[in-house]
N, C-alpha and C positions, 0 to 999 in steps of 0.2 A: 586402656581397658577401664571401664567404670565399675565400681563395686558398690552395691547398695549398702549403706551404712546401717549398723544396728542402732536401735534407739537405746536409751539408757536402761529401760526396763528389761529388754532382751539381754543386754550385756550383763546386767546384774544376775539374772537367772542363770546364764551360762557360767558365770564365776562361781555361783553357789554349787551348781551341779559338779563342776570340775573339782572344786575343793573337797566335796564330800566323797566323790568317787575315787579320787587319787589319794585320799588320806590313808586308805588301807592298802596301798601298793605293796608295802613290805609285809603285809599280813598274809595268812593262808588264803587260798582261793575262796573258801566259804566266807571269810571275813569281808573280802572285796564284794562278794555278791550281796551280803547284808547291807553294805554301805550304799550300793546302787539302789537297793530297794528303798532304803531310807530317803535317798535323794529324790526318787520319784514321788514319794508321799509328800515330802516337804515342798517340792515344786508345784505339785497339784494344789496344795493348800494355799501357797502364795499366789498362784494364778487366780484361784477363786476369789481371794480377797481383793486383788488388784483390779479384777474385771467387774466387781460388784458395783452397782450404782452408788454414787457418793452423794451425801447431802450437801446442800448449799452451805457455804462458809460465811454467809451474811444473810440478813433478813430478806432482802430483795435485791434484784439485779436488773432493773429496767434497761431496755435496749438503748444504747447511745446512738441517737440519730443525728450524726454530725453533718451528713450530706456530702462528706468527702469520699472519694473513690477508695474502696477497700484494697489495701496492698498486702495485708497479711490475712491468710485464710485459715480458719480453724473450725472445729465442730461446735457451732453455736454462733452467738452474736455478742459483740463487745458490750460491756456494762457501762452505765453512766457513773460518773463520780458520785459516790454516796452522798456527798454534801449538796448535790444538785437534784436529788430525787424529790419529786413533788406528788401530791395526791392525784393530779391529772394523769400521771403515768399509769394509774391503775383503773382508769375509766375509758370506755370507748362508746361512741354513739353510731358507729359504722353499721350496726345491724338494726337501727331504728326503722329504716325505710326498706320496702320491698324492692327486689331486683326487677329487671326488665324481662317479662315472660313472653314478649312478642317475638317468638322464634319458633322453629319447627317443633321443638319438644315442649313448648309452652311451660318452660320452667327456668328458674334462675337460682344459682347457688353462689353465695358470697362467703369465702373462707377468710378468716382473720387469724393471722399467725403473729409470732413475736416481732416480725419485721414491720407489722402494721400496728400492733398493740404492745407498746414497750413493757407493760407490767407482766406480760406472759413469759418474758425471757427467763430461762432456766427452770421454769415451773413444769415443763413437759406437757403443756396444754395448748390447744387451738380451739377456736369456736367457729361456728358457721350458721348461716341462715339459708334455708331453701324455701323458695316460693313456687307453688304449683298451681297454675291456672286450671280451670276445668279441663279434664282430660290430659293434663300435663304430666310429664314423667321425667325421672332421672334414670338414664340407661345404666346397665351394669358397669360397675367400676370398683376399684379396690384401693385401699390405703396401705401401702406396704409397711409403714412404720407406726400404725395406730389402730386401736379399736375405736368405735364410734358409738356414743350414746345419743339416741335419736328421740327427741321430745316433740310431740305434736302440740303446737300452740293453738292452732285453729283448723277446723275442717276434718275431713276423713281421708286417711291415707293408707294404702296398702304398701307395706315395707317387707322386704325379704332378702335373704342371702343364700348363697350356694356353697356348700362345703366341698372338701376335697374328694368326697365320694359322689359328687354330683347330685346330692340331695338338696331339695329346695325347702327352706324354712321361711314361711311368710305368714303375716297376720294383718288383719284389718285393725287399724289404730284410729281411735277417736281422740277428741280434745283432752289433753292431760295424760295420755298414754305414752309410755316409753318403750323403745325397742333397742336392742344392742346388736351391732354388727361386729363380729370378731375380727381381729387384726388380719389383714392380708386377704380376706375372702371377698369374692365378688358380691356386691349388693346393689339393690335398686329400690325405687319407690315410685308410686304414681297416685294421682289424685283420684279418690273413689267417691267423691261427692259432687254436689251441684254448685259449689262456691270455691273461692280461692282458699287453698290450704297453705298454712305457714308452719314450718318446722325449724327448731333450733337444735344444733348438735354440739357436743363437746367431744373432742378427740384427745387421746392421751399422748400427744407428741406435739412439740412446738413446730415441727415440720413434717406433717403426716405423709405428704406426697400423694399423688393420685395416678392410677393406671386405668385408663378408659379403654374398654374393649372396642367400642364403636369408633372412637376417634383414631385408634391405632390401626384398625383393619378396614374401615369403610370411609368412603367419601361422604361429606355431609349431605343429608337428604337423598341419599342413593336408594335404589330399590332394595339393596341388602339391608339397610337400616330399617326401611319400612317393613320388610319381612320379619326382622328381629323384634320390632315393636309389636307387630301383629301376634307373633308367637308368645311374647311375654303376656300380652293382654288376654289371649285365648287361654293360656295356662292358668292365669289368675282367675278368670271367669269360671274355668272348670273346677276350681277349688271352692266355688260358691262364696267368695269373700267380697264380691263387689256387686251386690244386688241392686244398688242405686246408681251405678256408673252410667253416664250417658254415652260416652265414646263418640260424640258427634264429630270431634276433630279427626277421627281416624276412619271415617266412612269410605275413604278412598283406598284403604288397605285391602 
């Protein structure tokens, strides 16, 4: 029979609870009840402290890219030896060039995490670039571990998200505008202009994850996806936010 072991934190809390609650075994019943109440309050406070986010214990912790196969797994990435940290760890040029938009959705998203950009490690950040060709779009998806700040560098873009009450919040964004997608909510964007649109994003997790509705439920370029795209576009047009969109790429819908 295998028994799941307690970790040190769980074992310590159990010891504290047992000590406080048994301390009054020889006391009257009301005294034992008071001890149990105190135990609950103390454990609650300790739990809140232990589960709170902790600050870094050093100035920086760039990812150690040793190229060796990982044999120990933990929540995060290993750090470089502090004596080997260099300025290049905190710079990336991977978002300098646009992605390939020659696809069905006419869009490309490049996500850079701590695994690609060592200086991001332990900072709770990721960055991304989205390129949207004319009539291009990014279909509804969500990041379960991050909110996203969406900055339009070039062009005109309609961006929106859907909350848990199925309400749609969307706006037409122009160059320099910023929109925020709350953590875990479905969001989307599409090019609302006559030229390539470029967007940069910052996400508050070094591993935000992505759940795509279309990828999970439909085959690529299927009729269902075409209908979904058509519904998104028609809804957006109904909100009068895309007066100058051409939609030439979706004439077949």
